[in-house]
N, C-alpha and C positions, 0 to 999 in steps of 0.2 A: 211743339206738340200738336197745335191746331192744324198743321199742314198734313197730318196723317189722314189719309182717306180710307174709306171702307174697302177699296180695292187693295190698298197696302196690307190691311189686316187679313183680308181673304187670301191673298197670295202667301202670306206667312203660314196660315193654317194649312193651305193645300200643300205647300212645300214640306211642312212638318209631317203631313200624312203620307206623302210620297216617300219620305225618308223612313218613316215607320214601316211602310210596306217593304221597302228594300231591305230593311234589317230584320224583317220577320223570318224566323227560322224555318217555318213551313214553306214560305214563299221561296226562300233561298234554296231549300232542298228540292222543290219542284223545278226551279230554274236549272239546277245542276242536272236533274233527270232529263229535262227537256234538251239540253245540249248534248247529252250522251245519246238520247234517242235519235236526234237529228243526224249525229255522226254514224249511228248504226243503221240509219234508214228505216227505223221502226215507226211507221206512221201512226199505228195504234197508240203506242206509248207517247208519241208527240201530242196526239189529240187529248189523251188523258191528262197529261201535265198542263196543257194549255187550258183545259176545262177547270182544273183545280186552281190554277193561277188566276183565272178570270173570277172564280168565286171568291178567292181571297182579296182580289182587287176591289170587288164590290163592297167588302167590309170596310175598306179604307176610302171608299168614295165619299166626297165631302158631305153631301146631304145625309147619306146613310150613317156615317160615323158620328156626325154632329147630333143626330136624333138619338142615337144610342147613348152617346156620351153625356149629353146635356139633360136627358130625361130619366136615365136609369143609373148608369155607372157613376155619375157625378156624386150621387149621394152615398157612395161607398167610401168616400174619403172625407177628411176634415182638414181644412187649411188653417194653420195656427201659428202662433208664436210661443205658446205654452202648451205642453203636451201632457195628457193624462197617462198615456201608455208608457212614458219614460219613468213614471213612478212605479208602475207594474205593467208588464207587457200584455197581460190579460185583462187589463182594466177596460171597461166599456163606458167610462165617464166621458163627458164632453171636453173637447179642447177649446182653447180661447185664443183669439188674436187681438192685436192692438190697432186694427185698421180704423176703428171708430172712436178710439180714445184720444182725447186732446192732450198734447204734451204739456206738462207744467212749465211755467216760465222759469222757475228756480228749482234746482234739484240738489238735495243734500246727499242723496244716495245713488249708487249705480243701479239702474234698473233697465228693463227692456225698452223704456222710452228714452234712454240716454243716447244711443247711437243715432246719427243723423239718417242712416239708412239701415233698416233691419230686414234681412232676408226672411221670407216666409217659409214655413215648413209644412209638410203634409203627412198625415198618417191615415191608416185604414187599409182597406183591401188592396193588395198589390196590383190587382187587375184594373184598378182605376187610377193608378199613379201616372199613366201616360197623359191624363187630362191635366194634372198638375204640371207636367213637363210642357204641355202646350201653353198654359197660362204664363209660364216663365219665358216664353219666346219673345225676343225683342222685335219691335216694329220700327223699321228704318233706323236701327241702332239707337233709338231714343228711349222709349219706355216699353215695359213688358205689357202683354195683354192683360195680365192681372192688374197692373197699375192703371191701365186705361179704363178698366171696368170700375175700379175704386173711384177714379176721378170722374166717372159718368161721362166719358167721351162720347160725343154724338155719333161717331163713325162706327162704333162697336155694334150697334143694333143691326144695321143692314149687312154687316160683314158676317153675321152668324148664320144667316139663311136667306134664300131668295123669297121665301114665304114669310111675309111680315108677321103673321100671327105666330108662326113657329119661332121666329127670331125673338119675339117678345117673351115667349115662354122660356126659351133657352137663357136669355139674359136675366130674367127673374130668378131662375134656378141657380145660375152662377152667383148672383148677389146673395141669395139665401145662404149658400154654403160659405161664401167669402166673409160675409158680415155676421157670422154666428147668429143667424136669425132662427134661434130655437126658442120655442115658447116657454119651456120650462127646463132650464139648464139642469143636467143630472150628473151626480157623482156615482161612484161605484163602491161596492163594499171593499174593494182592494185599494181604494184611495185612502190616504191619510186624512184625518180631520182634526181640526183644532177648535175648541170652544173658547171664544175671545169675548171677555166682558165688555159691555158697551161703555162703561165708565168705571172710575175708581170706586165710586160709592157702591155700585152693584157688585164689584168684586169683594169689597170688604164686608158688605152685609149679606153676601151670598144669595142675592135675590134670584129667584127662579125665572127662567124665560126672559132674561135680560142680557142676551149675548148674541154674538154672530157666529155662525158655524163656517169656519174657513176651510177651504180645500186647496192645499198647496199643489201647484202644478210645476212641472219641470220647464224652465225657461230655455227651451231647445234652441231658439233663434239667437238668443243672447250668448248661449254656450258656444254656438257656432262662430260668433264673432271672436270670442276668446280663442277658440280652436284655430281659426285662420290666422290670428295674430301670433300665436305661439309657433305655428308652422313656418312663419317667415324666418325663423332661425336657420332653416335648411335651404333658404333661397341662395342662388348664386351670388346675389349682391351682398347678402349678409356674410356669407363665407369669405368673400373677397375683402370686405371691410374688416373682418376679424384678422385675416392674414396680414393686411397692411398695417395693423396696429403694432405688429412685431417688427416691421421693417423700418430702419432708420432712413429718414429723408423722404419717405412715402407720404402722400397726402392722406391724412386720417379722416375716416368717415364714421358717423355713428352707426351702431349695429344693435340688434336686439339680442338679449340673453335672458333666460328665465331660470331661476334657481328653485330647488325644493318643490318641483312639480309632482303631483300624483295623478294617476290615470284611473278612471272608473269606466268599465265597459258595460254598455247597456245592450240588451237584446240577445246576449249570448252569441250563438252561431247564426242568428237571423236578425241583425240589427234593423233590417228593413221593416220588420214587424213592429218596430217602435215608431220610426218616422223616416222620411226621405233624407233629411240632413244627418240623422244619426247613422243611416246606412252609408252616406257619403264619407262620414268620418270613421267608418269601420267599427262603429259602436263606441269609439273612444271619446271621452270627455275629460278635459284637463281640469284639475283642481289646483287653484293657487293656494299658497300657504295661508292658513287662517289662525296661526298662533297669536296669542295676545302680544302686544308690543312690549319691548323691553325698555322701560324708562330708566334713564340715568339719573338716579336720585342722589342729590348731594348728601354727603355724610354729615354735613352741618345742619343743625336745626334751622327751620325757616321762621321768619317773622311775619305774621299776618297783620293786616291793617288794624284789627281790633285787639291785638295782644296788648295787655296792660303791664306786663312784667316779663322780662326775658329769663329771670331766675325762676324757672318752673320745672315741671317734671321732665319735659323733653330735653332741657339743658342738663338736668341731672342724669338722664339716660346717656347723653353724649359723654358726660364725665364719669360714667359708671365704674370704670376701672379704679379711678381715684377714690370714689365713694366706697367701693368694695374693700379697699385697703383701710379706709377710715373705720368702717363698720367692724372689720376684723380686729383692728386695734382696740376698739371699745369693748368688744366681746372677750378679748384675750385676758388671761390673768395679769394683774398689774405688776409692772416692773418699771421703776422710774426712768432708767436709762433707755430701755427698749421702747417704752411708751413714747418717750420724747422723739426717738429716732423714727419710729413707725408713723407717728403723727406728722412728722416733717416730710416723710416720703409720700404719705397720702395727700397732703396739701400741695406738694410739688406737682403731683400728677394732675390734681384738680385744677390748679392755677395754670398749668401749661396748656391743658385742653381748653380752658376758659379763654385764655388769651388768643389761642388759635381761632376759636369761634369769633371773637371780637375782631381779629385781624381779617378774617374772611369777609365779615360784614362790611368793614371799613374799606376794603379794596374792591369788592365785587359789586357793591351797590353804588349808584350814582350819587354825587354830592347833592344833598338836599332831600334825599329820599324820605327822611323822617318827618317831614312837614305834615303829611297826611296821616301819620300813624298815632296810635293811642298810648305809646310808651311814656313813662315819666320823663320829664325834661333831663334829669341827670343821666338816664340811659341813652337818650338821644344825643346828648353832648359826648358821651363816651363812644358810641357806635357810629356816629355821623360827624366826625370832626371836620371833614372837608366842607361841610355846610358853612362854616365860619368864613370861608373865603369867597362866598357868593355875594352878589349885590343884594342890598336890602336886608342883610342878615347881621347888622351891626350889634343888635342886642344879643343874638346868639353868640357872636364872637366875643363880646364882653363877658358873658357868663362863662364861656369856655376858658378864657384867659384868667378870670378871677379864681377858678378852681374849686369853688365851694361844692360843685356837683360830685366831686370825688368822695367827699364825706358822706353824702347821701347814698352813693353807690356802695360804699363800705358796709353801711347798715343793711342794705338790700342783700348783699352777699352773706353777711353774718347771719341774718334771719333765715336765709335759704339753707345754710348749713345746719343751723339749729333745728329748723322744721324737719329736715330729713332725718336727723338723729332722733328727735322725739317720736317721729312716726315709726322708726325702726325699733327703738328701744322704749316702748311705752311704760314698761315696769320701772325704769330708772330715769324717766324724762326730767324729773326735778333735780337731778344731779349735774345737769349741764349749767355751769355757773356763768356769772357775768364776766369773770376773769377770762374764761375761755372765749366768750363772745368778743371781748375787746381784742384778744390775741388774733382772732380770725380777721377782725377789721384791719389790724396792723399788717398782717401778712398780705391781705388783698391790696392794701394801699401801696405797700412796697413793690408788689408785682406790677401793678398798673403804672406806677411812676417809672419803673425800670423799662417797661415796654415803650413808654413815651420817649425816654431818652434814646433808646435804640432807633426808634422811628426818626427822631430828629438828627441822628448821626453823631450824637455825643460820644457813644462808645465806638 
């Protein structure tokens, strides 16, 4: 970059102006008239066309154009990364760019400071956008004039004018526009505004005048990055890669594809009224899907570190179909035979679901997971049996083989059933006897022993 001279920058500016002149519609029209006049031998028409072309050429003379552009028309535009007009095309609020913002070392969110290179945008009077085009001209295929001004390259000053005093004024004006050098940033009544409390305390206490007024702007440059990335799906390389995926034996290459895109158009029939990048995009901005994620939640209850008993409301909900049968049996008119069969069916459902829950914990959790958990030892021995096979777990293995934990577990199960029934039937809670309590213990004991035999391959 240091090899760039002021002559290199001046040449790029002059070439740009010559190109602008050649593409000027009035100049092209007069050039056509001139050729026809020469062919017709109409010297008067030739002189008139030459006079008009000369006057047009003076407008694109280097010194003339620079003075008009850098002292007058420059202030008709705003160079930005975030646009106010994209919020509302009639907004007169200030735009903002990131040229003077230091990028954070660590980023948790995607923002305009995320891309390593962010293209600048411009909005304002269309009659001044040619200045923005000049700033985007590359010097020696290296950096743009805009980047050289931002980097305060020493060759820029002399390149802007042969008059040192004028050159200094031009450069100061360019920097004023580029670096958002406005004394009082302004919003517009068409801008959206958010009142943001400065702290949680000020929000809860509803303190007056303790907030920041935020004015969201459209991240036009960041949206252009997304737009360009999405557009790669139409590139020849991407098309070829997609076609090769269907061919056997062909070398497969990665390709881009985007699903569930939406498009919002800004600026209506005149997207240039919003900004230059918006105009380049035909007003189109792609919206990526922003639906909430779909979490695959396990149908089994989870066990937290602080849980002190697995026999709780969440496990009852998991076994709700069995409990529904049990509640219906208690509420129904008494018939000894039916009552016995219905109770048997209800407990069969509860115990089946309960053992499925235990089996899921035993197989999905790593051996020894219960070490840091707050569950009673009897429940740890039931749900983490593989811990007995680990080193330094001789005491755990001894307790498991001794089998006393099953008796404690039976009491937990029976208390769980009794608590659920008493909560459901408060008017008859005294009718649930010790005989039933002991029966619940026996049924649970038999079910757990049977599941252990199946696990050990006895059946």
